[in-house]
C-alpha positions, 0 to 999 in steps of 0.5 A: 050236487044238490041237497042230499036231505031232499032225497026220499030215501036218505035215511035208508041210504045213510043206514045202508052204508053203515051196515057195510061199514062205510063211514058217512059224510054229509054236505047240506045246506042244513035246512032239512037237518030237522028232518032226520031221525035221532038214530040217523045222526049216530051214523054220521061221521062228519057234516059240512054245512054250506052257507053264504052271505045270502043265507042269513043266520036268523032264528030258524037256522039257529034252531035247526043247527042247535037241534042238529048238534044236540042230536049228533054231538059225536059228528065232526061239524063245520060251516062252509061259508061262501063270500057271495056278494061281489066287492063287499060281504055281510060280515055281521052274518059271517060273524054270527056263523063263526060265533055259533061254531066257536060255541058248539065246538065245530072243527072249523069255518072255511070261508071261500070267494064265490067262484062265479065272481072271481074277479070281483071277489073281496081280498081274503086279507080284508075278510080276516082283518074285519073278522079278527076285529069282531070275533075270535076267528082261531077256527076260521080257514080263510081260502081265497080262489085266486091263490092256492091255500092248502085249507084244513088238514081234516076238511074231508070234501077231498074224499067226497069229490076230488077235482081233475084240473085243466092240467090233468092232475088230480087235486084234492080240493077245489081250493 
């Protein structure tokens, strides 16, 4: 857990993995992507940028993501968006993330309910209805937490940290 780009030696760690032919995937909040040197971007296979209702898609976010995308055009980029406002969601903010993903050929935008407010989460059907009215949602994966959804075939989060359920079985994803 935590933000990997805060580690003082993250670039050296990434490069060491690459020297040993280990593919590197990155889960980050994206705020420090502008701190990576361009040669490090060439070694990253995929990147999932975490965002939410609370993290507004503002000018700073756009500038950092634009620059990161330009530095790593070969990276498999995607957003993971948490609906973090119980009983409602900031659809305008979500639309901005989806539109950025569409414009920059991201593989997907995974929209998930907040696990901390599972009883008060918005039905995913409502989120889908609102998004379909406001933007092209073909890259959006709607993944409510109250029921099982298979998710994106190429999500890769399962390779990072599979989940061991209370039933003792290993699942490829928290979804």
